[in-house]
C-alpha positions as CSV (number, residue, x, y, z in Angstrom):
1,X,64.3,27.2,-17.2
2,X,67.4,25.4,-17.0
3,X,70.4,28.3,-16.1
4,X,73.8,26.8,-16.4
5,X,76.4,29.7,-14.5
6,X,79.4,31.1,-16.6
7,X,81.9,29.0,-14.8
8,X,80.5,26.0,-16.5
9,X,80.5,27.7,-20.0
10,X,83.2,27.5,-22.6
11,X,82.6,31.3,-23.1
12,X,82.8,32.3,-19.7
13,X,79.3,33.7,-20.2
14,X,76.0,32.4,-18.3
15,X,73.6,30.6,-20.6
16,X,69.6,30.0,-19.9
17,X,67.9,27.0,-21.5
18,X,64.0,27.2,-22.1
19,X,62.8,23.9,-21.2
20,X,59.3,22.7,-23.2
21,X,56.5,21.4,-21.4
22,X,57.7,17.9,-21.8
23,X,61.2,18.1,-20.5
24,X,59.4,20.2,-17.0
25,X,57.1,17.1,-16.8
26,X,59.9,14.5,-17.0
27,X,61.9,16.4,-14.6
28,X,59.5,17.1,-12.0
29,X,58.5,13.3,-11.7
30,X,62.4,12.4,-11.2
31,X,63.4,11.5,-7.5
32,X,65.8,14.5,-6.3
33,X,68.8,13.1,-4.2
34,X,70.4,16.4,-2.5
35,X,70.6,19.7,-4.8
36,X,71.4,18.1,-8.0
37,X,68.7,16.0,-10.6
38,X,71.5,13.9,-11.6
39,X,74.4,13.8,-8.5
40,X,77.8,12.0,-9.3
41,X,78.2,8.7,-7.4
42,X,80.9,9.2,-5.4
43,X,81.4,13.2,-5.4
44,X,78.5,16.0,-4.7
45,X,78.4,17.3,-7.7
46,X,77.9,15.7,-11.2
47,X,80.1,14.1,-13.5
48,X,80.7,16.1,-16.8
49,X,80.7,12.9,-18.6
50,X,77.6,11.7,-16.8
51,X,75.9,11.1,-20.1
52,X,78.4,9.5,-21.8
53,X,79.0,7.1,-19.0
54,X,75.2,6.1,-19.3
55,X,75.2,5.7,-22.9
56,X,78.3,3.3,-22.1
57,X,76.2,1.4,-19.2
58,X,73.1,1.0,-21.9
59,X,75.9,-0.8,-24.4
60,X,75.2,2.3,-26.9
61,X,79.3,2.6,-27.6
62,X,80.1,5.1,-30.4
63,X,77.5,7.4,-29.5
64,X,79.0,10.7,-28.0
65,X,77.0,13.5,-26.0
66,X,77.9,16.2,-28.8
67,X,75.7,13.6,-31.2
68,X,73.0,14.9,-29.6
69,X,73.9,18.7,-29.9
70,X,75.1,17.7,-34.0
71,X,71.1,16.0,-34.6
72,X,69.5,18.7,-32.9
73,X,71.7,21.1,-35.2
74,X,71.6,19.2,-38.4
75,X,67.2,19.0,-37.6
76,X,67.2,22.9,-37.0
77,X,68.6,23.8,-40.4
78,X,67.1,21.3,-42.5
79,X,63.7,20.8,-41.1
80,X,62.6,23.9,-39.9
81,X,62.0,27.5,-40.8
82,X,63.9,29.0,-37.6
83,X,66.6,31.6,-38.5
84,X,70.1,29.7,-38.0
85,X,71.2,32.7,-35.3
86,X,68.0,31.3,-33.4
87,X,70.0,27.3,-33.1
88,X,72.9,28.8,-33.0
89,X,72.0,30.7,-29.5
90,X,70.4,27.7,-28.3
91,X,73.7,25.9,-28.8
92,X,75.3,28.5,-27.2
93,X,77.5,29.3,-30.2
94,X,78.7,33.0,-30.7
95,X,76.8,34.4,-33.9
96,X,78.5,37.0,-35.8
97,X,81.4,39.0,-35.8
98,X,82.6,41.6,-32.9
99,X,80.7,44.1,-34.1
100,X,77.6,41.6,-34.5
101,X,77.8,40.3,-30.9
102,X,78.7,43.9,-29.4
103,X,74.9,44.7,-30.5
104,X,73.4,41.3,-30.1
105,X,72.3,41.8,-26.2
106,X,69.7,39.5,-25.3
107,X,69.8,35.7,-25.7
108,X,66.0,35.4,-27.7
109,X,64.4,33.4,-24.8
110,X,61.0,33.6,-26.3
111,X,62.0,32.6,-29.4
112,X,64.3,29.8,-28.4
113,X,61.4,28.5,-25.9
114,X,59.0,27.5,-29.0
115,X,62.3,26.2,-30.7
116,X,62.6,23.7,-27.9
117,X,58.9,23.0,-28.2
118,X,59.1,22.2,-32.0
119,X,62.0,20.2,-31.2
120,X,60.3,18.1,-28.1
121,X,57.4,17.7,-30.7
122,X,59.6,16.0,-33.6
123,X,61.4,13.9,-30.8
124,X,58.0,12.5,-29.1
125,X,56.9,11.7,-33.0
126,X,59.9,9.7,-35.2
127,X,59.4,10.4,-38.7
128,X,59.8,6.2,-39.6
129,X,58.9,6.8,-43.0
130,X,62.2,8.6,-43.6
131,X,64.7,6.3,-41.8
132,X,65.3,3.5,-39.3
133,X,64.4,4.6,-35.5
134,X,67.0,3.2,-33.5
135,X,65.8,3.3,-29.6
136,X,68.2,4.0,-26.8
137,X,67.1,1.0,-25.0
138,X,66.9,-2.3,-25.8
Protein backbone atom coordinates (compact mmCIF):
# COMPACT_ATOMS: atom_id res chain seq x y z
CA UNK A 1 0.00 0.00 0.00
CA UNK A 2 1.27 3.44 -0.91
CA UNK A 3 -0.26 6.15 1.27
CA UNK A 4 -0.11 9.75 0.14
CA UNK A 5 -0.68 12.17 3.03
CA UNK A 6 -3.33 14.86 2.69
CA UNK A 7 -0.63 17.56 2.62
CA UNK A 8 0.58 16.24 -0.74
CA UNK A 9 -2.88 15.95 -2.33
CA UNK A 10 -4.69 18.74 -4.21
CA UNK A 11 -7.94 17.66 -2.56
CA UNK A 12 -6.48 17.95 0.93
CA UNK A 13 -7.54 14.33 1.62
CA UNK A 14 -5.19 11.36 2.08
CA UNK A 15 -5.05 8.89 -0.81
CA UNK A 16 -4.26 5.17 -0.64
CA UNK A 17 -2.89 3.35 -3.67
CA UNK A 18 -3.07 -0.44 -3.69
CA UNK A 19 0.17 -1.62 -5.24
CA UNK A 20 0.10 -4.62 -7.55
CA UNK A 21 2.33 -7.60 -6.77
CA UNK A 22 4.89 -6.65 -9.43
CA UNK A 23 5.21 -3.10 -8.07
CA UNK A 24 5.83 -4.47 -4.58
CA UNK A 25 8.52 -6.82 -5.98
CA UNK A 26 10.25 -3.94 -7.73
CA UNK A 27 10.00 -1.58 -4.77
CA UNK A 28 11.39 -4.11 -2.31
CA UNK A 29 14.37 -4.76 -4.61
CA UNK A 30 15.45 -1.09 -4.72
CA UNK A 31 18.18 -0.21 -2.20
CA UNK A 32 17.07 2.36 0.38
CA UNK A 33 18.86 5.60 1.16
CA UNK A 34 17.20 6.96 4.28
CA UNK A 35 13.45 7.20 4.79
CA UNK A 36 12.51 7.90 1.18
CA UNK A 37 12.41 5.44 -1.68
CA UNK A 38 13.44 8.16 -4.14
CA UNK A 39 15.36 10.74 -2.10
CA UNK A 40 16.22 14.14 -3.50
CA UNK A 41 19.76 14.75 -4.68
CA UNK A 42 20.40 17.76 -2.49
CA UNK A 43 17.55 17.65 0.01
CA UNK A 44 16.06 15.13 2.38
CA UNK A 45 12.69 15.20 0.64
CA UNK A 46 12.15 14.14 -2.97
CA UNK A 47 11.82 16.73 -5.69
CA UNK A 48 8.20 16.89 -6.95
CA UNK A 49 9.59 16.81 -10.51
CA UNK A 50 11.61 13.63 -9.97
CA UNK A 51 9.86 11.68 -12.76
CA UNK A 52 10.06 14.56 -15.22
CA UNK A 53 13.77 14.99 -14.45
CA UNK A 54 14.38 11.27 -14.94
CA UNK A 55 12.62 11.30 -18.31
CA UNK A 56 14.74 14.28 -19.35
CA UNK A 57 17.97 12.51 -18.35
CA UNK A 58 16.80 9.53 -20.40
CA UNK A 59 16.45 11.81 -23.42
CA UNK A 60 12.66 11.40 -23.50
CA UNK A 61 11.68 15.01 -24.10
CA UNK A 62 8.01 15.72 -24.72
CA UNK A 63 6.89 12.98 -22.31
CA UNK A 64 5.29 14.27 -19.14
CA UNK A 65 4.53 12.64 -15.82
CA UNK A 66 0.88 13.57 -16.39
CA UNK A 67 1.00 11.56 -19.61
CA UNK A 68 1.38 8.38 -17.54
CA UNK A 69 -1.87 9.20 -15.72
CA UNK A 70 -3.57 9.96 -19.03
CA UNK A 71 -2.35 6.66 -20.48
CA UNK A 72 -3.81 4.78 -17.52
CA UNK A 73 -7.13 6.61 -17.84
CA UNK A 74 -7.36 5.93 -21.59
CA UNK A 75 -6.53 2.24 -21.12
CA UNK A 76 -9.07 1.87 -18.30
CA UNK A 77 -11.90 3.44 -20.29
CA UNK A 78 -11.13 1.80 -23.64
CA UNK A 79 -9.77 -1.62 -22.71
CA UNK A 80 -11.53 -2.69 -19.51
CA UNK A 81 -15.02 -3.25 -18.15
CA UNK A 82 -14.23 -1.52 -14.86
CA UNK A 83 -16.70 1.27 -14.05
CA UNK A 84 -15.64 4.86 -14.70
CA UNK A 85 -15.98 5.76 -11.02
CA UNK A 86 -13.36 3.16 -10.12
CA UNK A 87 -10.58 4.53 -12.28
CA UNK A 88 -11.49 8.11 -11.42
CA UNK A 89 -11.09 7.26 -7.72
CA UNK A 90 -7.81 5.50 -8.57
CA UNK A 91 -6.61 8.81 -10.03
CA UNK A 92 -7.82 10.67 -6.91
CA UNK A 93 -10.40 12.60 -8.95
CA UNK A 94 -13.65 13.80 -7.39
CA UNK A 95 -16.58 11.75 -8.71
CA UNK A 96 -20.11 13.09 -9.01
CA UNK A 97 -21.74 16.19 -7.61
CA UNK A 98 -21.58 17.36 -3.99
CA UNK A 99 -24.49 15.11 -2.91
CA UNK A 100 -22.96 11.99 -4.46
CA UNK A 101 -19.58 12.80 -2.92
CA UNK A 102 -21.18 13.23 0.51
CA UNK A 103 -22.52 9.67 0.36
CA UNK A 104 -19.41 8.08 -1.17
CA UNK A 105 -17.37 7.52 1.98
CA UNK A 106 -15.27 4.55 0.86
CA UNK A 107 -12.32 4.50 -1.49
CA UNK A 108 -13.10 1.23 -3.33
CA UNK A 109 -9.74 -0.17 -2.24
CA UNK A 110 -10.41 -3.88 -2.90
CA UNK A 111 -11.80 -3.16 -6.37
CA UNK A 112 -8.96 -0.75 -7.14
CA UNK A 113 -6.51 -3.52 -6.21
CA UNK A 114 -8.04 -5.64 -9.01
CA UNK A 115 -7.76 -2.66 -11.37
CA UNK A 116 -4.07 -2.19 -10.53
CA UNK A 117 -3.35 -5.89 -11.14
CA UNK A 118 -5.08 -5.63 -14.53
CA UNK A 119 -2.99 -2.53 -15.32
CA UNK A 120 0.20 -4.36 -14.34
CA UNK A 121 -0.77 -7.29 -16.58
CA UNK A 122 -1.43 -4.92 -19.47
CA UNK A 123 1.87 -3.07 -18.98
CA UNK A 124 3.89 -6.27 -18.78
CA UNK A 125 2.52 -7.63 -22.07
CA UNK A 126 2.52 -4.86 -24.68
CA UNK A 127 -0.01 -5.17 -27.50
CA UNK A 128 2.38 -4.94 -30.44
CA UNK A 129 -0.31 -5.96 -32.94
CA UNK A 130 -2.19 -2.65 -32.55
CA UNK A 131 0.65 -0.18 -32.57
CA UNK A 132 4.30 0.50 -32.05
CA UNK A 133 5.82 -0.12 -28.63
CA UNK A 134 8.47 2.48 -27.84
CA UNK A 135 10.88 1.49 -25.07
CA UNK A 136 11.56 4.14 -22.45
CA UNK A 137 15.21 3.16 -22.31
CA UNK A 138 17.18 2.92 -25.55
